[in-house]
py3Dmol code that shows the C-alpha trace and the ligand (Angstrom):
import py3Dmol

protein = """\
ATOM      1  CA  MET A   1       0.000   0.000   0.000  1.00  0.00           C
ATOM      2  CA  SER A   2       1.383   3.439  -0.871  1.00  0.00           C
ATOM      3  CA  GLY A   3       0.025   6.929  -0.386  1.00  0.00           C
ATOM      4  CA  ILE A   4      -1.870   8.108   2.672  1.00  0.00           C
ATOM      5  CA  ASP A   5      -5.525   7.491   1.810  1.00  0.00           C
ATOM      6  CA  GLY A   6      -6.939   4.590   3.851  1.00  0.00           C
ATOM      7  CA  LYS A   7      -3.830   4.006   5.958  1.00  0.00           C
ATOM      8  CA  VAL A   8      -4.371   3.397   9.666  1.00  0.00           C
ATOM      9  CA  VAL A   9      -2.067   5.709  11.617  1.00  0.00           C
ATOM     10  CA  ALA A  10      -1.655   5.792  15.408  1.00  0.00           C
ATOM     11  CA  ILE A  11      -0.107   8.952  16.853  1.00  0.00           C
ATOM     12  CA  THR A  12       1.142   9.481  20.404  1.00  0.00           C
ATOM     13  CA  GLY A  13       1.250  12.992  21.781  1.00  0.00           C
ATOM     14  CA  ALA A  14      -1.663  13.856  19.497  1.00  0.00           C
ATOM     15  CA  SER A  15      -3.295  16.299  21.929  1.00  0.00           C
ATOM     16  CA  SER A  16      -1.242  19.345  20.880  1.00  0.00           C
ATOM     17  CA  GLY A  17       1.567  20.734  18.755  1.00  0.00           C
ATOM     18  CA  ILE A  18       3.218  18.487  16.178  1.00  0.00           C
ATOM     19  CA  GLY A  19       1.032  15.465  16.948  1.00  0.00           C
ATOM     20  CA  GLU A  20      -2.186  17.458  16.542  1.00  0.00           C
ATOM     21  CA  ALA A  21      -0.973  19.078  13.295  1.00  0.00           C
ATOM     22  CA  THR A  22       0.027  15.658  11.953  1.00  0.00           C
ATOM     23  CA  ALA A  23      -3.373  14.206  12.819  1.00  0.00           C
ATOM     24  CA  LEU A  24      -5.179  17.020  10.996  1.00  0.00           C
ATOM     25  CA  LEU A  25      -2.972  16.810   7.904  1.00  0.00           C
ATOM     26  CA  LEU A  26      -3.138  13.014   7.584  1.00  0.00           C
ATOM     27  CA  ALA A  27      -6.889  12.911   8.284  1.00  0.00           C
ATOM     28  CA  GLY A  28      -7.401  15.495   5.550  1.00  0.00           C
ATOM     29  CA  ARG A  29      -5.586  13.152   3.185  1.00  0.00           C
ATOM     30  CA  GLY A  30      -7.733  10.147   4.053  1.00  0.00           C
ATOM     31  CA  ALA A  31      -5.799   8.390   6.811  1.00  0.00           C
ATOM     32  CA  ARG A  32      -7.808   6.674   9.558  1.00  0.00           C
ATOM     33  CA  LEU A  33      -6.398   7.799  12.878  1.00  0.00           C
ATOM     34  CA  VAL A  34      -5.950   6.378  16.347  1.00  0.00           C
ATOM     35  CA  LEU A  35      -4.968   9.234  18.644  1.00  0.00           C
ATOM     36  CA  GLY A  36      -3.245   8.876  22.005  1.00  0.00           C
ATOM     37  CA  ALA A  37      -2.153  11.274  24.771  1.00  0.00           C
ATOM     38  CA  ARG A  38      -2.966  11.828  28.451  1.00  0.00           C
ATOM     39  CA  ARG A  39      -5.342  14.793  27.937  1.00  0.00           C
ATOM     40  CA  SER A  40      -8.263  12.807  26.543  1.00  0.00           C
ATOM     41  CA  GLU A  41     -10.617  15.803  26.511  1.00  0.00           C
ATOM     42  CA  ARG A  42      -8.334  17.471  23.963  1.00  0.00           C
ATOM     43  CA  LEU A  43      -8.238  14.255  21.946  1.00  0.00           C
ATOM     44  CA  ALA A  44     -12.040  14.087  21.956  1.00  0.00           C
ATOM     45  CA  GLU A  45     -12.186  17.672  20.621  1.00  0.00           C
ATOM     46  CA  LEU A  46      -9.664  16.796  17.906  1.00  0.00           C
ATOM     47  CA  VAL A  47     -11.629  13.694  16.883  1.00  0.00           C
ATOM     48  CA  ALA A  48     -14.772  15.857  16.631  1.00  0.00           C
ATOM     49  CA  ARG A  49     -12.936  18.381  14.406  1.00  0.00           C
ATOM     50  CA  ILE A  50     -11.661  15.598  12.163  1.00  0.00           C
ATOM     51  CA  GLU A  51     -15.091  13.978  11.883  1.00  0.00           C
ATOM     52  CA  GLU A  52     -16.787  17.314  11.150  1.00  0.00           C
ATOM     53  CA  ALA A  53     -14.369  17.729   8.255  1.00  0.00           C
ATOM     54  CA  GLY A  54     -15.318  14.263   6.947  1.00  0.00           C
ATOM     55  CA  GLY A  55     -12.344  12.356   8.361  1.00  0.00           C
ATOM     56  CA  THR A  56     -12.101   9.232  10.512  1.00  0.00           C
ATOM     57  CA  ALA A  57     -10.476   9.124  13.964  1.00  0.00           C
ATOM     58  CA  VAL A  58     -10.773   7.470  17.347  1.00  0.00           C
ATOM     59  CA  HIS A  59      -8.899   8.214  20.534  1.00  0.00           C
ATOM     60  CA  ILE A  60      -7.761   6.527  23.708  1.00  0.00           C
ATOM     61  CA  ARG A  61      -6.104   7.973  26.800  1.00  0.00           C
ATOM     62  CA  THR A  62      -2.472   6.975  26.487  1.00  0.00           C
ATOM     63  CA  ASP A  63       0.400   7.556  28.895  1.00  0.00           C
ATOM     64  CA  VAL A  64       3.450   6.389  26.947  1.00  0.00           C
ATOM     65  CA  THR A  65       5.339   5.640  30.166  1.00  0.00           C
ATOM     66  CA  ARG A  66       2.877   2.782  30.693  1.00  0.00           C
ATOM     67  CA  ARG A  67       3.663  -0.209  28.476  1.00  0.00           C
ATOM     68  CA  GLU A  68       0.065  -1.443  28.632  1.00  0.00           C
ATOM     69  CA  ASP A  69      -1.215   1.881  27.276  1.00  0.00           C
ATOM     70  CA  LEU A  70       0.762   1.402  24.049  1.00  0.00           C
ATOM     71  CA  HIS A  71      -0.620  -2.108  23.708  1.00  0.00           C
ATOM     72  CA  ALA A  72      -4.127  -0.678  24.129  1.00  0.00           C
ATOM     73  CA  LEU A  73      -3.452   2.014  21.483  1.00  0.00           C
ATOM     74  CA  VAL A  74      -2.251  -0.580  18.967  1.00  0.00           C
ATOM     75  CA  ALA A  75      -5.096  -2.946  19.881  1.00  0.00           C
ATOM     76  CA  LEU A  76      -7.654  -0.188  19.271  1.00  0.00           C
ATOM     77  CA  ALA A  77      -6.338   0.217  15.719  1.00  0.00           C
ATOM     78  CA  GLY A  78      -6.899  -3.498  15.155  1.00  0.00           C
ATOM     79  CA  GLU A  79     -10.376  -3.489  16.728  1.00  0.00           C
ATOM     80  CA  ARG A  80     -11.654  -0.435  14.852  1.00  0.00           C
ATOM     81  CA  PHE A  81      -9.819  -0.658  11.544  1.00  0.00           C
ATOM     82  CA  GLY A  82      -8.455  -4.210  11.322  1.00  0.00           C
ATOM     83  CA  ARG A  83      -4.798  -3.214  11.046  1.00  0.00           C
ATOM     84  CA  LEU A  84      -2.110  -0.645  11.869  1.00  0.00           C
ATOM     85  CA  ASP A  85      -0.018   0.799   9.057  1.00  0.00           C
ATOM     86  CA  VAL A  86       1.950   3.533  10.839  1.00  0.00           C
ATOM     87  CA  LEU A  87       2.891   4.280  14.443  1.00  0.00           C
ATOM     88  CA  VAL A  88       3.988   7.893  14.947  1.00  0.00           C
ATOM     89  CA  SER A  89       5.820   7.952  18.303  1.00  0.00           C
ATOM     90  CA  ASN A  90       5.706  11.669  18.867  1.00  0.00           C
ATOM     91  CA  ALA A  91       4.989  12.137  22.588  1.00  0.00           C
ATOM     92  CA  GLY A  92       7.840  13.970  24.235  1.00  0.00           C
ATOM     93  CA  ALA A  93       8.802  15.711  27.464  1.00  0.00           C
ATOM     94  CA  GLY A  94      10.967  18.820  27.257  1.00  0.00           C
ATOM     95  CA  THR A  95      11.541  19.675  30.899  1.00  0.00           C
ATOM     96  CA  ILE A  96      14.945  21.134  30.101  1.00  0.00           C
ATOM     97  CA  SER A  97      17.221  22.713  32.728  1.00  0.00           C
ATOM     98  CA  PRO A  98      20.913  22.923  33.629  1.00  0.00           C
ATOM     99  CA  LEU A  99      22.252  19.804  35.364  1.00  0.00           C
ATOM    100  CA  ASP A 100      23.201  21.937  38.392  1.00  0.00           C
ATOM    101  CA  ASP A 101      19.484  22.421  39.073  1.00  0.00           C
ATOM    102  CA  LEU A 102      19.351  18.710  39.976  1.00  0.00           C
ATOM    103  CA  ARG A 103      15.733  18.446  38.859  1.00  0.00           C
ATOM    104  CA  VAL A 104      16.186  14.704  38.956  1.00  0.00           C
ATOM    105  CA  GLN A 105      12.498  13.832  38.712  1.00  0.00           C
ATOM    106  CA  GLU A 106      12.348  15.754  35.444  1.00  0.00           C
ATOM    107  CA  TRP A 107      15.397  13.838  34.190  1.00  0.00           C
ATOM    108  CA  ASP A 108      13.461  10.661  34.962  1.00  0.00           C
ATOM    109  CA  GLN A 109      10.401  12.005  33.180  1.00  0.00           C
ATOM    110  CA  MET A 110      12.369  12.764  29.994  1.00  0.00           C
ATOM    111  CA  VAL A 111      13.926   9.291  30.033  1.00  0.00           C
ATOM    112  CA  ASP A 112      10.559   7.645  30.714  1.00  0.00           C
ATOM    113  CA  VAL A 113       8.594   9.547  28.066  1.00  0.00           C
ATOM    114  CA  ASN A 114      11.188  10.149  25.345  1.00  0.00           C
ATOM    115  CA  ILE A 115      13.081   6.834  25.437  1.00  0.00           C
ATOM    116  CA  LYS A 116      10.912   4.282  27.186  1.00  0.00           C
ATOM    117  CA  GLY A 117       7.762   5.676  25.571  1.00  0.00           C
ATOM    118  CA  VAL A 118       9.275   4.994  22.145  1.00  0.00           C
ATOM    119  CA  LEU A 119      10.398   1.505  23.211  1.00  0.00           C
ATOM    120  CA  HIS A 120       6.913   0.705  24.479  1.00  0.00           C
ATOM    121  CA  GLY A 121       5.553   1.688  21.079  1.00  0.00           C
ATOM    122  CA  ILE A 122       8.047  -0.550  19.293  1.00  0.00           C
ATOM    123  CA  GLY A 123       7.213  -3.409  21.647  1.00  0.00           C
ATOM    124  CA  ALA A 124       3.497  -3.045  20.989  1.00  0.00           C
ATOM    125  CA  ALA A 125       3.559  -2.480  17.220  1.00  0.00           C
ATOM    126  CA  LEU A 126       6.449  -4.625  15.977  1.00  0.00           C
ATOM    127  CA  PRO A 127       4.649  -7.980  16.408  1.00  0.00           C
ATOM    128  CA  VAL A 128       1.616  -6.520  14.606  1.00  0.00           C
ATOM    129  CA  PHE A 129       3.781  -5.231  11.740  1.00  0.00           C
ATOM    130  CA  ARG A 130       5.521  -8.639  11.511  1.00  0.00           C
ATOM    131  CA  ALA A 131       2.181 -10.470  11.397  1.00  0.00           C
ATOM    132  CA  GLN A 132       0.887  -8.098   8.701  1.00  0.00           C
ATOM    133  CA  GLY A 133       4.130  -8.253   6.734  1.00  0.00           C
ATOM    134  CA  ALA A 134       4.101  -4.436   6.657  1.00  0.00           C
ATOM    135  CA  GLY A 135       4.325  -1.421   8.916  1.00  0.00           C
ATOM    136  CA  HIS A 136       6.011   1.928   9.440  1.00  0.00           C
ATOM    137  CA  PHE A 137       7.558   3.428  12.577  1.00  0.00           C
ATOM    138  CA  ILE A 138       7.881   7.212  12.548  1.00  0.00           C
ATOM    139  CA  THR A 139       9.517   8.784  15.583  1.00  0.00           C
ATOM    140  CA  THR A 140       9.948  12.427  16.532  1.00  0.00           C
ATOM    141  CA  ALA A 141      13.525  13.039  17.684  1.00  0.00           C
ATOM    142  CA  SER A 142      15.050  16.567  17.667  1.00  0.00           C
ATOM    143  CA  THR A 143      17.925  18.599  16.304  1.00  0.00           C
ATOM    144  CA  ALA A 144      19.140  18.216  19.919  1.00  0.00           C
ATOM    145  CA  ALA A 145      20.112  14.705  18.805  1.00  0.00           C
ATOM    146  CA  PHE A 146      22.686  16.344  16.503  1.00  0.00           C
ATOM    147  CA  ARG A 147      23.757  19.372  18.550  1.00  0.00           C
ATOM    148  CA  VAL A 148      23.846  19.550  22.341  1.00  0.00           C
ATOM    149  CA  VAL A 149      23.455  22.971  23.950  1.00  0.00           C
ATOM    150  CA  PRO A 150      23.476  24.005  27.635  1.00  0.00           C
ATOM    151  CA  ALA A 151      20.324  23.087  29.606  1.00  0.00           C
ATOM    152  CA  MET A 152      19.579  20.351  27.102  1.00  0.00           C
ATOM    153  CA  ALA A 153      21.994  17.641  28.288  1.00  0.00           C
ATOM    154  CA  VAL A 154      19.385  15.129  29.433  1.00  0.00           C
ATOM    155  CA  TYR A 155      16.863  16.008  26.722  1.00  0.00           C
ATOM    156  CA  ALA A 156      19.535  15.718  24.014  1.00  0.00           C
ATOM    157  CA  GLY A 157      20.661  12.437  25.555  1.00  0.00           C
ATOM    158  CA  THR A 158      17.168  11.036  25.216  1.00  0.00           C
ATOM    159  CA  LYS A 159      16.901  12.140  21.596  1.00  0.00           C
ATOM    160  CA  VAL A 160      20.360  10.723  20.733  1.00  0.00           C
ATOM    161  CA  ALA A 161      19.121   7.466  22.248  1.00  0.00           C
ATOM    162  CA  VAL A 162      15.931   7.613  20.175  1.00  0.00           C
ATOM    163  CA  ARG A 163      17.923   8.067  16.956  1.00  0.00           C
ATOM    164  CA  ALA A 164      20.193   5.145  17.878  1.00  0.00           C
ATOM    165  CA  ILE A 165      17.260   2.889  18.728  1.00  0.00           C
ATOM    166  CA  CYS A 166      15.486   3.772  15.485  1.00  0.00           C
ATOM    167  CA  GLU A 167      18.629   3.187  13.414  1.00  0.00           C
ATOM    168  CA  GLY A 168      19.038  -0.204  15.058  1.00  0.00           C
ATOM    169  CA  LEU A 169      15.395  -0.938  14.415  1.00  0.00           C
ATOM    170  CA  ARG A 170      15.837   0.046  10.764  1.00  0.00           C
ATOM    171  CA  GLN A 171      18.769  -2.319  10.350  1.00  0.00           C
ATOM    172  CA  GLU A 172      16.830  -5.201  11.901  1.00  0.00           C
ATOM    173  CA  ALA A 173      13.527  -4.357  10.237  1.00  0.00           C
ATOM    174  CA  GLY A 174      14.016  -6.048   6.879  1.00  0.00           C
ATOM    175  CA  LYS A 175      12.179  -5.097   3.745  1.00  0.00           C
ATOM    176  CA  GLU A 176       8.651  -5.145   5.163  1.00  0.00           C
ATOM    177  CA  VAL A 177       8.961  -2.587   7.960  1.00  0.00           C
ATOM    178  CA  ARG A 178       9.943   1.025   7.371  1.00  0.00           C
ATOM    179  CA  VAL A 179      11.613   3.277   9.958  1.00  0.00           C
ATOM    180  CA  THR A 180      11.666   7.075   9.815  1.00  0.00           C
ATOM    181  CA  THR A 181      13.166   9.488  12.324  1.00  0.00           C
ATOM    182  CA  VAL A 182      12.024  13.100  12.063  1.00  0.00           C
ATOM    183  CA  SER A 183      14.176  15.666  13.861  1.00  0.00           C
ATOM    184  CA  PRO A 184      12.597  19.106  14.225  1.00  0.00           C
ATOM    185  CA  GLY A 185      14.387  22.296  15.195  1.00  0.00           C
ATOM    186  CA  ALA A 186      12.449  25.062  16.950  1.00  0.00           C
ATOM    187  CA  VAL A 187       8.719  24.584  16.397  1.00  0.00           C
ATOM    188  CA  ALA A 188       5.958  26.866  17.698  1.00  0.00           C
ATOM    189  CA  THR A 189       4.221  24.590  20.209  1.00  0.00           C
ATOM    190  CA  ASP A 190       3.685  24.412  23.990  1.00  0.00           C
ATOM    191  CA  PHE A 191       7.035  22.651  24.207  1.00  0.00           C
ATOM    192  CA  ALA A 192       8.811  25.890  25.176  1.00  0.00           C
ATOM    193  CA  ASP A 193       6.646  26.172  28.300  1.00  0.00           C
ATOM    194  CA  ALA A 194       7.691  22.801  29.721  1.00  0.00           C
ATOM    195  CA  SER A 195      10.820  23.829  31.636  1.00  0.00           C
ATOM    196  CA  SER A 196      10.337  24.509  35.322  1.00  0.00           C
ATOM    197  CA  ASN A 197      13.436  26.752  35.313  1.00  0.00           C
ATOM    198  CA  THR A 198      12.023  30.243  34.725  1.00  0.00           C
ATOM    199  CA  ARG A 199      15.187  31.558  33.030  1.00  0.00           C
ATOM    200  CA  VAL A 200      15.390  28.605  30.643  1.00  0.00           C
ATOM    201  CA  ARG A 201      11.649  28.789  29.987  1.00  0.00           C
ATOM    202  CA  ALA A 202      11.897  32.492  29.094  1.00  0.00           C
ATOM    203  CA  GLN A 203      14.898  31.869  26.797  1.00  0.00           C
ATOM    204  CA  THR A 204      13.158  28.993  25.020  1.00  0.00           C
ATOM    205  CA  ALA A 205       9.957  30.992  24.579  1.00  0.00           C
ATOM    206  CA  GLN A 206      11.969  33.938  23.246  1.00  0.00           C
ATOM    207  CA  MET A 207      13.661  31.722  20.666  1.00  0.00           C
ATOM    208  CA  ARG A 208      10.299  30.221  19.704  1.00  0.00           C
ATOM    209  CA  ASP A 209       8.753  33.652  19.228  1.00  0.00           C
ATOM    210  CA  ARG A 210      11.763  34.819  17.184  1.00  0.00           C
ATOM    211  CA  ILE A 211      12.385  31.919  14.789  1.00  0.00           C
ATOM    212  CA  ALA A 212      10.121  28.899  15.324  1.00  0.00           C
ATOM    213  CA  ILE A 213       8.312  27.316  12.378  1.00  0.00           C
ATOM    214  CA  SER A 214       4.773  25.992  12.489  1.00  0.00           C
ATOM    215  CA  PRO A 215       4.012  22.406  13.550  1.00  0.00           C
ATOM    216  CA  GLU A 216       2.472  21.889  10.093  1.00  0.00           C
ATOM    217  CA  ALA A 217       6.029  21.982   8.680  1.00  0.00           C
ATOM    218  CA  ILE A 218       6.826  18.821  10.649  1.00  0.00           C
ATOM    219  CA  ALA A 219       3.455  17.284   9.768  1.00  0.00           C
ATOM    220  CA  ARG A 220       4.307  17.731   6.078  1.00  0.00           C
ATOM    221  CA  ALA A 221       7.632  15.939   6.599  1.00  0.00           C
ATOM    222  CA  ILE A 222       5.817  13.051   8.291  1.00  0.00           C
ATOM    223  CA  ALA A 223       3.260  12.912   5.472  1.00  0.00           C
ATOM    224  CA  PHE A 224       6.114  12.776   2.933  1.00  0.00           C
ATOM    225  CA  ALA A 225       7.534   9.689   4.638  1.00  0.00           C
ATOM    226  CA  VAL A 226       4.109   8.022   4.889  1.00  0.00           C
ATOM    227  CA  GLU A 227       3.138   8.570   1.256  1.00  0.00           C
ATOM    228  CA  GLN A 228       6.210   6.924  -0.300  1.00  0.00           C
ATOM    229  CA  PRO A 229       5.774   3.572  -2.041  1.00  0.00           C
ATOM    230  CA  ALA A 230       6.230   0.544   0.230  1.00  0.00           C
ATOM    231  CA  ASP A 231       9.755  -0.146  -1.072  1.00  0.00           C
ATOM    232  CA  VAL A 232      10.946   3.405  -0.270  1.00  0.00           C
ATOM    233  CA  ASP A 233      12.016   4.037   3.323  1.00  0.00           C
ATOM    234  CA  VAL A 234      12.723   7.671   4.188  1.00  0.00           C
ATOM    235  CA  ASN A 235      15.037   7.170   7.158  1.00  0.00           C
ATOM    236  CA  GLU A 236      15.980  10.617   8.445  1.00  0.00           C
ATOM    237  CA  ILE A 237      14.403  14.007   8.038  1.00  0.00           C
ATOM    238  CA  VAL A 238      15.785  17.124   9.753  1.00  0.00           C
ATOM    239  CA  VAL A 239      13.550  20.202   9.563  1.00  0.00           C
ATOM    240  CA  ARG A 240      14.862  23.437  11.080  1.00  0.00           C
ATOM    241  CA  PRO A 241      13.752  27.039  10.828  1.00  0.00           C
ATOM    242  CA  ALA A 242      15.886  28.642   8.127  1.00  0.00           C
ATOM    243  CA  ALA A 243      17.000  31.068  10.842  1.00  0.00           C
ATOM    244  CA  GLN A 244      18.220  28.369  13.279  1.00  0.00           C
ATOM    245  CA  ASN A 245      21.979  27.750  13.767  1.00  0.00           C
TER     246      ASN A 245
END
"""
ligand_1 = """\
48
NDP
P 3.722 19.758 22.787
O 4.022 20.093 24.198
O 2.688 20.549 22.059
O 3.333 18.228 22.623
C 3.849 17.217 23.426
C 2.889 16.054 23.323
O 3.434 14.953 24.053
C 1.534 16.380 23.912
O 0.526 15.908 23.041
C 1.507 15.608 25.210
O 0.193 15.156 25.482
C 2.404 14.437 24.856
N 2.941 13.776 26.039
C 3.786 14.247 26.965
N 4.000 13.319 27.922
C 3.242 12.229 27.575
C 3.016 10.968 28.146
N 3.602 10.596 29.307
N 2.184 10.103 27.526
C 1.573 10.463 26.379
N 1.747 11.648 25.775
C 2.572 12.525 26.389
O 5.124 19.854 22.030
P 5.588 19.398 20.571
O 4.439 19.163 19.683
O 6.606 20.382 20.168
O 6.330 18.017 20.877
C 6.160 16.858 20.090
C 7.499 16.173 19.914
O 8.370 17.035 19.192
C 8.226 15.811 21.201
O 8.777 14.509 21.083
C 9.331 16.864 21.274
O 10.440 16.380 22.002
C 9.630 17.032 19.801
N 10.340 18.263 19.443
C 9.749 19.491 19.603
C 10.438 20.627 19.255
C 9.868 22.008 19.416
O 10.619 22.992 19.274
N 8.601 22.159 19.663
C 11.802 20.554 18.702
C 12.302 19.217 18.547
C 11.586 18.124 18.905
P -0.485 15.065 26.937
O 0.113 16.140 27.782
O -1.934 15.268 26.646
O -0.179 13.669 27.398
"""
view = py3Dmol.view(width=600, height=400)
view.addModel(protein, "pdb")
view.setStyle({"model": 0}, {"cartoon": {"style": "trace"}})
view.addModel(ligand_1, "xyz")
view.setStyle({"model": 1}, {"stick": {}})
view.zoomTo()
view.show()
């Protein structure tokens, strides 16, 4: 199957930002969506918007730190649509701060959401993709996986890990399963508000307001990977604001 129309796509972190923009773009192009995040009221609103526009979507409360929640997300795709073509592992925590702050619970959160959340998605979807003889993992990493800057040590570490895991997955995947890693630069989402360090939060918000690109730019990159023919695997996409170093 190539193109987007009719594909069943599950998206984590679909309640805002890049995940929401991706859901709207893919739904508009005929994908059938299974949306996951913790804020289920926002997911319900998004499903209603998609359905009003003639699209198809369902949602389920999903905390990616809980392995069973990813199994439930993948199972819902099977129950409602009979298959899963694409898993977009997009949920992310950006509680960035200097290491000296010792915000160790936030370090844990970034590891749990950004790394283990992706692993839980792989664990849930890979057997389904193997059984189908087809499937596509798309994972949101970050330009922080390529360039570490102060206050981003732990966050960058998680995104480096995500790229490594996805590259390993790609090498093991064989010809039936595709693996795409999308690494955004500064994107205008709520992400900049996540830091609990007021100075870092102000700096991140300032950069966002100065140079950030819209989440639709990342959604378009994801759609490009999805729509390729089954024998074409777009492995890495880096999308930065033209103004970003
Ligand atoms: P948002 O804050 O708008 O979105 C983050 C999403 O992740 C939300 O939908 C949130 O949903 C979800 N999420 C967070 N924790 C969990 C969890 N435990 N379980 C399930 N979902 C969770 O920011 P973005 O759209 O910008 O972030 C999306 C991805 O893009 C992340 O992986 C981020 O690291 C990455 N990224 C963002 C950049 C940017 O500049 N914006 C730059 C580079 C990468 P909810 O709270 O409802 O659970």
